[in-house]
C-alpha positions as CSV (number, residue, x, y, z in Angstrom):
1,X,59.8,143.9,52.5
2,X,56.6,145.4,51.3
3,X,55.0,148.2,53.2
4,X,52.2,147.5,55.5
5,X,49.7,149.1,57.8
6,X,49.5,149.0,61.6
7,X,47.1,150.4,64.1
8,X,48.0,151.7,67.5
9,X,45.4,151.7,70.3
10,X,45.5,153.0,73.8
11,X,43.1,154.3,76.3
12,X,40.8,156.8,74.5
13,X,41.8,159.6,76.9
14,X,45.5,159.2,75.9
15,X,45.1,158.8,72.1
16,X,45.5,162.5,71.3
17,X,48.7,162.7,73.5
18,X,50.2,159.7,71.7
19,X,49.3,161.2,68.3
20,X,51.0,164.5,69.2
21,X,54.0,162.6,70.5
22,X,54.3,160.6,67.2
23,X,53.7,163.5,64.9
24,X,56.7,165.3,66.3
25,X,58.8,162.7,64.4
26,X,59.2,164.2,60.9
27,X,59.6,160.7,59.4
28,X,56.4,159.5,60.9
29,X,54.3,162.6,60.2
30,X,53.2,161.7,56.7
31,X,52.2,158.2,57.7
32,X,49.9,159.0,60.7
33,X,46.2,159.2,60.7
34,X,43.9,159.4,63.8
35,X,40.6,157.6,63.4
36,X,37.6,158.3,65.5
37,X,34.3,156.4,65.6
38,X,31.0,156.7,67.4
39,X,30.7,154.9,70.7
40,X,29.5,151.4,70.7
41,X,25.9,150.9,71.9
42,X,25.8,151.1,75.7
43,X,29.2,152.8,75.9
44,X,30.1,156.4,76.6
45,X,32.8,158.2,74.6
46,X,34.1,157.8,71.2
47,X,36.6,155.2,70.0
48,X,39.9,156.3,68.5
49,X,43.0,154.8,67.2
50,X,46.0,155.8,65.2
51,X,46.5,154.3,61.8
52,X,50.1,154.2,60.6
53,X,50.4,153.6,56.9
54,X,53.4,152.6,54.8
55,X,55.4,151.1,57.6
56,X,58.2,148.9,56.5
57,X,60.6,146.7,58.4
58,X,63.4,149.3,57.9
59,X,63.9,152.9,59.0
60,X,60.3,153.9,59.7
61,X,59.8,150.9,62.0
62,X,62.9,151.9,64.0
63,X,61.7,155.5,64.3
64,X,58.3,154.3,65.4
65,X,59.7,151.9,67.9
66,X,61.9,154.5,69.5
67,X,59.1,157.0,69.7
68,X,56.8,154.5,71.2
69,X,59.4,153.5,73.8
70,X,59.8,157.1,74.9
71,X,56.1,157.7,75.1
72,X,55.3,154.5,77.0
73,X,58.1,155.1,79.5
74,X,57.2,158.7,80.0
75,X,53.5,157.9,80.5
76,X,53.8,154.5,82.1
77,X,51.0,153.2,79.9
78,X,50.6,150.5,77.3
79,X,49.9,150.5,73.6
80,X,48.2,147.8,71.6
81,X,49.7,147.3,68.1
82,X,47.6,145.5,65.4
83,X,48.2,144.4,61.9
84,X,46.2,141.8,60.0
85,X,45.1,139.2,62.6
86,X,47.8,139.7,65.2
87,X,48.0,142.2,68.0
88,X,50.6,142.7,70.7
89,X,50.6,145.0,73.7
90,X,53.7,147.0,74.5
91,X,53.8,147.8,78.2
92,X,56.2,150.0,80.2
93,X,58.1,146.9,81.4
94,X,58.5,145.7,77.8
95,X,59.1,149.1,76.1
96,X,62.7,148.1,75.3
97,X,61.2,145.2,73.2
98,X,59.2,147.6,71.0
99,X,61.3,147.1,67.9
100,X,61.0,143.3,68.1
101,X,57.3,143.4,68.9
102,X,56.6,145.6,65.9
103,X,58.6,143.3,63.6
104,X,56.6,140.4,64.8
105,X,53.3,142.2,64.0
106,X,54.5,143.2,60.6
107,X,56.0,139.8,59.7
108,X,53.0,137.8,60.9
109,X,51.2,135.9,58.2
110,X,47.4,135.8,58.6
111,X,45.9,132.5,59.3
112,X,43.4,131.2,56.8
């Protein structure tokens, strides 16, 4: 499978913690990028997400899923995963499904 890009989003106050958690994985480190943008009009605080580049359905996806499972369970929070025109939310009660949910996002074909 070709490599793809996914975006992880969570509450802005938790994004730095998630990034630090993921960057501890040597395999993920080169693929991680945190993006910040100015707040939307009428909103306070910046927006941030984590862009993960060069994700494939193989080993890197497995490492990412395992790391997300650990972070979500530890924090009891959820993470939104986006790629193309599909997004899914991985919650604490569905953390064990992280690998399958990530595969769904990566394998989804955009609708015309």
